ChimeraX commands (.cxc) that place a marker at each C-alpha (Angstrom):
marker #1 position -64.32,30.55,60.44 radius 0.5
marker #1 position -66.66,33.57,60.00 radius 0.5
marker #1 position -70.51,33.12,60.54 radius 0.5
marker #1 position -71.59,30.79,57.48 radius 0.5
marker #1 position -68.85,32.02,55.11 radius 0.5
marker #1 position -65.49,30.95,55.02 radius 0.5
marker #1 position -62.57,33.45,54.61 radius 0.5
marker #1 position -60.88,33.44,51.15 radius 0.5
marker #1 position -57.59,32.29,52.53 radius 0.5
marker #1 position -59.07,29.55,54.33 radius 0.5
marker #1 position -60.90,28.28,50.98 radius 0.5
marker #1 position -57.58,28.33,49.21 radius 0.5
marker #1 position -55.72,26.49,51.99 radius 0.5
marker #1 position -58.26,23.86,51.46 radius 0.5
marker #1 position -58.50,23.74,47.81 radius 0.5
marker #1 position -54.57,23.53,47.78 radius 0.5
marker #1 position -54.80,20.47,49.97 radius 0.5
marker #1 position -57.39,18.72,47.87 radius 0.5
marker #1 position -55.25,19.33,44.80 radius 0.5
marker #1 position -52.10,18.22,46.02 radius 0.5
marker #1 position -53.62,15.22,47.42 radius 0.5
marker #1 position -56.07,14.59,44.72 radius 0.5
marker #1 position -59.23,14.63,46.93 radius 0.5
marker #1 position -62.76,15.49,46.65 radius 0.5
marker #1 position -64.21,18.48,48.25 radius 0.5
marker #1 position -67.69,18.97,49.54 radius 0.5
marker #1 position -69.28,22.63,49.59 radius 0.5
marker #1 position -72.24,24.79,49.27 radius 0.5
marker #1 position -72.18,26.88,46.10 radius 0.5
marker #1 position -74.77,29.72,45.55 radius 0.5
marker #1 position -77.14,27.79,47.72 radius 0.5
marker #1 position -76.63,24.29,46.41 radius 0.5
marker #1 position -74.38,21.42,47.35 radius 0.5
marker #1 position -71.46,20.11,45.28 radius 0.5
marker #1 position -69.02,17.45,45.24 radius 0.5
marker #1 position -66.11,18.34,43.17 radius 0.5
marker #1 position -62.51,17.07,42.00 radius 0.5
marker #1 position -60.57,20.09,41.93 radius 0.5
marker #1 position -57.98,20.65,39.27 radius 0.5
marker #1 position -56.98,24.19,39.24 radius 0.5
marker #1 position -57.24,27.62,40.93 radius 0.5
marker #1 position -57.09,30.56,38.59 radius 0.5
marker #1 position -57.64,34.26,38.37 radius 0.5
marker #1 position -60.01,35.59,35.85 radius 0.5
marker #1 position -61.32,39.29,35.78 radius 0.5
marker #1 position -59.62,39.88,39.25 radius 0.5
marker #1 position -61.72,37.05,40.89 radius 0.5
marker #1 position -60.50,33.52,42.07 radius 0.5
marker #1 position -62.09,30.50,40.19 radius 0.5
marker #1 position -61.94,26.81,40.67 radius 0.5
marker #1 position -61.72,24.53,37.61 radius 0.5
marker #1 position -63.03,21.15,38.81 radius 0.5
marker #1 position -64.93,18.18,37.58 radius 0.5
marker #1 position -68.54,17.57,38.91 radius 0.5
marker #1 position -69.21,13.78,38.63 radius 0.5
marker #1 position -72.66,14.18,39.81 radius 0.5
marker #1 position -73.82,16.52,37.10 radius 0.5
marker #1 position -76.07,14.71,34.49 radius 0.5
marker #1 position -74.57,15.29,31.10 radius 0.5
marker #1 position -75.76,14.51,27.76 radius 0.5
marker #1 position -72.82,13.78,25.67 radius 0.5
marker #1 position -69.40,13.62,27.44 radius 0.5
marker #1 position -67.64,14.42,30.97 radius 0.5
marker #1 position -65.92,17.44,29.45 radius 0.5
marker #1 position -69.23,19.28,29.92 radius 0.5
marker #1 position -69.10,18.20,33.75 radius 0.5
marker #1 position -65.85,20.17,34.06 radius 0.5
marker #1 position -66.37,23.72,34.74 radius 0.5
marker #1 position -65.17,26.97,36.50 radius 0.5
marker #1 position -66.60,28.13,39.71 radius 0.5
marker #1 position -66.13,31.52,41.29 radius 0.5
marker #1 position -64.72,30.95,44.96 radius 0.5
marker #1 position -66.90,33.78,46.10 radius 0.5
marker #1 position -69.85,31.28,45.65 radius 0.5
marker #1 position -68.46,28.70,48.05 radius 0.5
marker #1 position -68.89,28.12,51.64 radius 0.5
marker #1 position -68.52,25.27,53.95 radius 0.5
marker #1 position -65.80,23.97,51.90 radius 0.5
marker #1 position -64.34,20.51,53.44 radius 0.5
marker #1 position -61.89,18.13,52.17 radius 0.5
marker #1 position -63.05,14.43,51.99 radius 0.5
marker #1 position -61.24,11.25,52.24 radius 0.5
marker #1 position -62.33,10.23,48.63 radius 0.5
marker #1 position -59.67,10.63,45.93 radius 0.5
marker #1 position -59.89,11.27,42.20 radius 0.5
marker #1 position -57.40,10.99,39.34 radius 0.5
marker #1 position -56.90,14.08,37.11 radius 0.5
marker #1 position -58.94,14.02,33.84 radius 0.5
marker #1 position -57.28,12.74,30.87 radius 0.5
marker #1 position -57.98,15.73,28.92 radius 0.5
marker #1 position -57.04,18.17,31.66 radius 0.5
marker #1 position -54.14,20.58,30.44 radius 0.5
marker #1 position -52.11,21.95,33.29 radius 0.5
marker #1 position -52.34,25.45,31.56 radius 0.5
marker #1 position -55.89,24.92,31.00 radius 0.5
marker #1 position -57.00,28.54,31.61 radius 0.5
marker #1 position -57.95,30.70,28.71 radius 0.5
marker #1 position -57.07,34.00,27.75 radius 0.5
marker #1 position -53.82,34.07,29.68 radius 0.5
marker #1 position -55.50,33.62,33.15 radius 0.5
marker #1 position -52.94,33.29,35.89 radius 0.5
marker #1 position -52.86,29.86,37.72 radius 0.5
marker #1 position -52.42,29.69,41.36 radius 0.5
marker #1 position -52.63,26.09,42.06 radius 0.5
marker #1 position -52.89,23.23,39.62 radius 0.5
marker #1 position -53.02,19.33,39.98 radius 0.5
marker #1 position -50.17,17.08,38.83 radius 0.5
marker #1 position -51.08,14.90,36.01 radius 0.5
marker #1 position -48.34,12.56,36.09 radius 0.5
marker #1 position -47.52,13.01,32.16 radius 0.5
marker #1 position -44.20,11.71,31.06 radius 0.5
marker #1 position -43.82,9.24,34.25 radius 0.5
marker link #1:1,2 radius 0.2
marker link #1:2,3 radius 0.2
marker link #1:3,4 radius 0.2
marker link #1:4,5 radius 0.2
marker link #1:5,6 radius 0.2
marker link #1:6,7 radius 0.2
marker link #1:7,8 radius 0.2
marker link #1:8,9 radius 0.2
marker link #1:9,10 radius 0.2
marker link #1:10,11 radius 0.2
marker link #1:11,12 radius 0.2
marker link #1:12,13 radius 0.2
marker link #1:13,14 radius 0.2
marker link #1:14,15 radius 0.2
marker link #1:15,16 radius 0.2
marker link #1:16,17 radius 0.2
marker link #1:17,18 radius 0.2
marker link #1:18,19 radius 0.2
marker link #1:19,20 radius 0.2
marker link #1:20,21 radius 0.2
marker link #1:21,22 radius 0.2
marker link #1:22,23 radius 0.2
marker link #1:23,24 radius 0.2
marker link #1:24,25 radius 0.2
marker link #1:25,26 radius 0.2
marker link #1:26,27 radius 0.2
marker link #1:27,28 radius 0.2
marker link #1:28,29 radius 0.2
marker link #1:29,30 radius 0.2
marker link #1:30,31 radius 0.2
marker link #1:31,32 radius 0.2
marker link #1:32,33 radius 0.2
marker link #1:33,34 radius 0.2
marker link #1:34,35 radius 0.2
marker link #1:35,36 radius 0.2
marker link #1:36,37 radius 0.2
marker link #1:37,38 radius 0.2
marker link #1:38,39 radius 0.2
marker link #1:39,40 radius 0.2
marker link #1:40,41 radius 0.2
marker link #1:41,42 radius 0.2
marker link #1:42,43 radius 0.2
marker link #1:43,44 radius 0.2
marker link #1:44,45 radius 0.2
marker link #1:45,46 radius 0.2
marker link #1:46,47 radius 0.2
marker link #1:47,48 radius 0.2
marker link #1:48,49 radius 0.2
marker link #1:49,50 radius 0.2
marker link #1:50,51 radius 0.2
marker link #1:51,52 radius 0.2
marker link #1:52,53 radius 0.2
marker link #1:53,54 radius 0.2
marker link #1:54,55 radius 0.2
marker link #1:55,56 radius 0.2
marker link #1:56,57 radius 0.2
marker link #1:57,58 radius 0.2
marker link #1:58,59 radius 0.2
marker link #1:59,60 radius 0.2
marker link #1:60,61 radius 0.2
marker link #1:61,62 radius 0.2
marker link #1:62,63 radius 0.2
marker link #1:63,64 radius 0.2
marker link #1:64,65 radius 0.2
marker link #1:65,66 radius 0.2
marker link #1:66,67 radius 0.2
marker link #1:67,68 radius 0.2
marker link #1:68,69 radius 0.2
marker link #1:69,70 radius 0.2
marker link #1:70,71 radius 0.2
marker link #1:71,72 radius 0.2
marker link #1:72,73 radius 0.2
marker link #1:73,74 radius 0.2
marker link #1:74,75 radius 0.2
marker link #1:75,76 radius 0.2
marker link #1:76,77 radius 0.2
marker link #1:77,78 radius 0.2
marker link #1:78,79 radius 0.2
marker link #1:79,80 radius 0.2
marker link #1:80,81 radius 0.2
marker link #1:81,82 radius 0.2
marker link #1:82,83 radius 0.2
marker link #1:83,84 radius 0.2
marker link #1:84,85 radius 0.2
marker link #1:85,86 radius 0.2
marker link #1:86,87 radius 0.2
marker link #1:87,88 radius 0.2
marker link #1:88,89 radius 0.2
marker link #1:89,90 radius 0.2
marker link #1:90,91 radius 0.2
marker link #1:91,92 radius 0.2
marker link #1:92,93 radius 0.2
marker link #1:93,94 radius 0.2
marker link #1:94,95 radius 0.2
marker link #1:95,96 radius 0.2
marker link #1:96,97 radius 0.2
marker link #1:97,98 radius 0.2
marker link #1:98,99 radius 0.2
marker link #1:99,100 radius 0.2
marker link #1:100,101 radius 0.2
marker link #1:101,102 radius 0.2
marker link #1:102,103 radius 0.2
marker link #1:103,104 radius 0.2
marker link #1:104,105 radius 0.2
marker link #1:105,106 radius 0.2
marker link #1:106,107 radius 0.2
marker link #1:107,108 radius 0.2
marker link #1:108,109 radius 0.2
marker link #1:109,110 radius 0.2
marker link #1:110,111 radius 0.2
marker link #1:111,112 radius 0.2
view
């Protein structure tokens, strides 16, 4: 691990583990602390992004507004917790827009 900053490959490894095991992550993001349920890692405009649900975000209307994209460059101190989370019912595995390439995605058990 580098001083105060995780290498991109280490972040991807941890996110891949969290996505495949449906585990919550904790991390610093642009100076704040987040607990997220990661659903997907994708590329947009040559940058890596995490699509995740932030259950601690206060929303006025519905949970969809607590689901967002986070640039991986803003993350540091990423760790995988023992807490698990189920995929959101409205999450589409191809849920990126504008043809963003998907690197990792959560399995939603559709059709099982």
